[in-house]
C-alpha positions, 0 to 999 in steps of 0.5 A: 066517820058517822054519828054511830061511829062517834057514839061507839068511840066515845062509849069505848073510851069513857065506859058510858053506855051507848044510849047515854052517849047517843042521847047526849050527842043528839041533845048537843046537836039539837042545842046548836041547831036551835041556837043557830035558828035563833040567830045565836052563834055557838063558840067552842074554844079550841074547836071552832064556831058554828055561825049563821052567814047571811047570803045577799040576794042574787040573780041566777040563770036557768040555762036549760030554759034560758031564763033569769031568776032572782034568789032572795037573801037568806041565811045559811049555817056554817062551821069555822074551825079554830086556828088551833084546829086548822094547824093540827089538821095541817100538821097531820097531813 
């Protein structure tokens, strides 16, 4: 499912114009992104959490050049579904 599919589905179910739904979804995504950039996690009860995970520095190998490189510590965004969300997906598959 794409963002356009989500916009169409919400518009069809609510009767709200597609442009309004699209702007709302884009603002929602921007708000989550900005919160994660600022180091704040986003918690949506019953759905899940958008969190920032810290990755430690590590050593990696470039096999083709037979060299070792160091990957510095960094942060990555992640999504952790709620227990209710996980159970719902498990029960439907």
